[in-house]
Each structure stands twice: as C-alpha cells, then as structure tokens.
C-alpha positions in Angstrom: 118.5 -101.3 23.4 114.8 -101.2 22.9 112.8 -98.0 23.4 110.1 -98.2 26.0 106.6 -98.3 24.3 105.5 -95.0 25.8 108.6 -93.2 24.7 108.4 -94.9 21.3 104.9 -93.7 20.7 105.9 -90.1 21.5 108.8 -90.3 19.0 106.7 -91.9 16.3 104.0 -89.2 16.7 106.6 -86.4 16.7 108.4 -87.7 13.6 105.0 -88.1 11.8 104.1 -84.5 12.6 107.5 -83.3 11.2 107.0 -85.2 7.9 110.8 -85.8 7.5 111.2 -89.4 6.3 114.9 -90.2 5.5 116.3 -93.7 5.8 117.3 -93.3 9.4 113.8 -92.1 10.4 112.1 -95.0 8.5 114.4 -97.5 10.2 113.6 -96.0 13.6 109.8 -96.0 12.9 109.9 -99.6 11.9 111.7 -100.5 15.2 109.2 -98.5 17.2 106.2 -100.3 15.7 107.9 -103.6 15.9 108.5 -103.1 19.7 105.0 -101.8 20.3 103.3 -104.6 18.5 105.3 -107.1 20.5 104.0 -105.7 23.9 101.5 -107.6 25.9 98.0 -106.1 26.1 97.8 -103.4 28.8 101.4 -102.3 28.6 100.7 -99.5 26.1 98.7 -96.8 27.7 95.6 -95.5 26.0 97.1 -92.1 25.1 100.1 -93.8 23.4 97.8 -96.2 21.5 96.1 -93.1 20.1 99.4 -91.6 19.1 100.5 -94.8 17.4 97.2 -95.0 15.5 97.5 -91.4 14.2 101.1 -92.1 13.2 100.3 -95.4 11.5 97.3 -94.0 9.6 99.2 -91.1 8.2 102.4 -93.1 7.5 100.3 -95.6 5.5 99.6 -92.8 3.0 102.7 -90.7 3.4 105.5 -93.2 4.0 104.2 -96.8 3.7 107.7 -98.2 3.9 107.8 -97.2 7.6 104.8 -99.3 8.5 104.7 -102.1 5.9 105.7 -104.8 8.5 103.2 -103.8 11.2 100.9 -106.8 12.0 97.3 -106.4 10.9 96.1 -107.6 14.3 98.0 -104.7 16.0 96.6 -102.1 13.6 93.1 -103.3 14.3 93.8 -103.0 18.0 95.0 -99.4 17.6 92.1 -98.5 15.4 89.6 -100.0 18.0 91.2 -97.9 20.8 91.0 -94.8 18.6 87.4 -95.4 17.6 86.4 -95.8 21.3 88.0 -92.4 22.0 86.2 -90.7 19.1 82.9 -92.2 20.1 82.9 -90.5 23.5 80.2 -87.9 24.3 81.5 -84.5 23.4 80.4 -81.0 24.6 80.6 -77.9 22.4 82.5 -74.9 23.7 80.8 -71.5 23.8 82.6 -70.5 20.6 81.5 -73.6 18.8 77.9 -72.8 19.9 78.2 -69.2 18.7 79.4 -70.4 15.3 76.5 -73.0 15.1 73.9 -70.5 16.1 75.1 -68.1 13.5 75.0 -70.8 10.8 71.4 -71.6 11.9 70.6 -67.9 11.4 72.2 -68.1 8.0 70.3 -71.3 7.2 73.4 -73.4 6.6 72.6 -77.0 7.5 75.3 -78.5 9.7 75.9 -80.8 12.6 78.0 -80.2 15.8 80.7 -82.4 17.3 80.6 -84.9 14.4 82.7 -88.0 13.9 86.5 -87.7 14.3 85.9 -84.7 16.6 84.8 -82.3 13.8 83.6 -79.2 15.5 81.0 -78.2 12.9 80.4 -80.5 9.9 78.8 -79.5 6.6 78.0 -81.7 3.6 77.7 -80.2 0.1 76.6 -81.7 -3.1 79.4 -82.1 -5.6 78.3 -79.1 -7.8 77.4 -76.8 -4.9 79.0 -73.3 -5.3 77.7 -71.9 -2.0 77.7 -73.4 1.5 74.1 -72.4 2.2 73.0 -75.1 -0.2 74.4 -77.7 2.3 72.4 -81.0 2.3 70.1 -81.4 5.3 70.0 -85.2 5.0 73.8 -85.2 5.7 74.8 -87.8 3.1 78.5 -87.9 3.9 79.2 -90.8 1.5 78.1 -89.0 -1.6 78.7 -85.3 -0.7 81.7 -83.0 -0.2 82.5 -82.9 3.5 83.5 -79.6 5.1 84.9 -79.5 8.6 84.7 -76.1 10.3 87.2 -76.1 13.2 87.4 -73.4 15.8 91.0 -73.2 17.0 91.3 -71.8 20.6 94.5 -70.7 22.2 95.4 -74.2 23.2 95.8 -75.1 19.5 98.7 -72.7 19.2 102.1 -71.6 20.6 102.2 -68.4 22.6 101.9 -65.4 20.3 105.6 -64.7 20.5 107.6 -68.0 20.8 111.0 -66.5 19.9 112.9 -63.3 20.8 112.7 -62.2 17.1 108.9 -62.5 17.1 108.6 -60.6 20.4 110.8 -57.8 18.9 108.5 -57.8 15.8 105.4 -57.4 18.0 107.0 -54.6 19.9 107.6 -52.8 16.6 103.9 -53.2 15.7 104.3 -56.1 13.3 101.4 -58.6 13.3 102.6 -62.1 14.3 100.3 -65.1 14.1 101.1 -68.0 16.5 102.1 -71.4 15.1 99.7 -74.3 15.2 100.7 -77.1 17.6 101.5 -80.7 16.5 98.2 -82.3 17.8 96.2 -79.8 15.7 98.4 -80.3 12.6 97.9 -84.1 12.8 94.2 -83.8 13.4 93.8 -81.7 10.2 96.0 -84.1 8.2 93.9 -87.0 9.4 90.6 -85.3 8.4 92.0 -84.4 5.0 93.1 -87.9 4.4 89.6 -89.0 5.3 88.1 -86.7 2.6 87.3 -83.6 4.7 88.0 -80.0 3.6 89.1 -78.2 6.7 88.2 -74.6 7.3 90.0 -73.1 10.3 88.4 -70.4 12.5 91.3 -69.2 14.7 90.6 -67.5 18.0 92.8 -64.5 17.2 90.4 -63.6 14.3 87.1 -64.7 15.7 87.5 -63.3 19.2 88.1 -59.8 17.8 84.4 -59.7 16.7 82.1 -58.6 19.5 79.8 -61.6 20.3 76.8 -59.3 20.3 77.6 -58.2 16.7 75.5 -60.9 14.9 75.8 -59.2 11.5 79.6 -59.0 11.8 79.9 -62.7 12.7 77.7 -63.5 9.7 80.0 -61.4 7.4 83.0 -63.2 8.8 81.5 -66.7 8.2 80.3 -65.6 4.8 83.9 -64.9 3.8 85.4 -67.9 5.6 82.9 -70.5 4.3 81.6 -68.9 1.1 78.0 -69.2 2.5 76.2 -66.7 0.2 76.7 -64.5 -2.7 74.8 -61.8 -0.9 73.3 -61.3 2.5 70.7 -58.6 3.0 70.4 -57.4 6.5 68.1 -54.6 5.5 67.2 -52.6 2.4 70.5 -50.7 2.6 72.8 -53.0 4.5 73.9 -55.7 2.1 77.0 -57.9 2.5 78.4 -59.2 -0.8 80.8 -62.1 -0.8 84.5 -61.3 -1.0 87.2 -64.0 -0.6 89.2 -63.9 2.6 92.3 -61.8 1.9 95.7 -63.6 2.1 96.6 -61.4 5.1 93.3 -62.4 6.7 92.9 -58.9 8.1 89.6 -57.4 9.0 88.1 -54.1 10.1 88.9 -55.2 13.7 92.7 -55.4 13.1 
C-alpha cells in the first residue's frame, strides 16, 4: 500500500530530523521519494514540497543511500519550490530589529533577513578574530558566514514538557526548553551550506531590559565575540569573556 504524498512528506521530514537511518528507515525513505516523484504536478502541496526538499538536501549528505534513486528532474522541481519560498519578502521581528540596532551601535557590519531566512547575517574574513571586523562588502563566497538567529518561543517546546521537568522547575532547577524539529532542520541546512550558526534564545535575551543598551551590548559581545574590549565610559569597560557553558547571566 502506497503512502499518500502528504503523509509521506511528513514522515520523511520527521525521520530526517531524528537522524536515525537503519535499513528499514532507508527502505521507507526510498519508497516515499519514489512515490512522490511519480505524482502528477499539483498533487504535492507546497508545504510538503518544502519538507521533501529539506529532507532530500540533508539526506544527500547524511545518508545518500536513501535518496540515490530520486530523479534529477524531481529534485530540481523541489529546489525550485524551495527557492521561491526563500525569496519571498520577509519582515524582521522587533527582537531582530533590536539585535540589528545594537550591532549598528557596535559597528558590526551585517545584513537582516538574508538568504535562506538568516535573521542577521555577518561575513568575516578567514583570519578575523573579532566580529567587529566583519566585511562591509559582504563577500559571502570568500568569507566566513555567520548566521545570528533569534529563537522566539515558537522555536521551542513549552518550558516543562514532561512531569519530571515540571517537578524540577518547582524545586528551583533551571530547565531550558527543547528546540523543535523545524528549527533543528533549519540550522542543519545552514551549516551544510557553510554557515556558522549563533543562537540567541528568547529565554536569555528577553531577561535583559530593552532600554538597557549597554547590557545588550555586553550580551552580544559574549555571544558573538564582537570586541576584546568595549569602553562605555572612562570607568565602565566591558572586557570579552566567553559565554559560560551554563549560559547564565546576572539576570538569572
């Protein structure tokens, strides 16, 4: 019995997110792509074409056996649909804008809402040690690409997704929510395309008062390694320190 193309796209996308590729999974993925590639144009909805493209692109690198029989014509069709989606006009959220304005203040060259839905894109020369030396000409072909991604609440599970986590929170133990599949796949796609991804999760960034410009600069200095030293005044100097593994701050 053949799996309907919409259901097949969901399954392929989910299996790719899980990264568990045994023989049974590989066989199932091959059948899904064979069924999808045999469909008449218009049968596969746009959302599911995007899922199949993400799955195909990642499987080509992580498990090529699963997609080795996919017709080239079908992969070009999926890529075309994906590129149309990524070329749409995008609007930055208020948090994206706040990060961008702070980077402007710190004189870090960047671009907003760049290709592949990158929130804030920065390009560095290969030997750059600090982000404030980012290239203003934005030569993505010859530089090191950095994607700064603000992850709002819709990128995560609820803070306590299990009874055990809820119990831990009630005991005062800090629990970070888990990243959802669509965000995991986005970051894997970006990394495969040569981007270094720096995440700015809402549960860290939102703790900083938005009127506290210096505190936002201190946070981005640590997250992005922008400067060795930032002098706010003759006595107020922020020296670079790597983000601790706990990622705690004075606002925790």
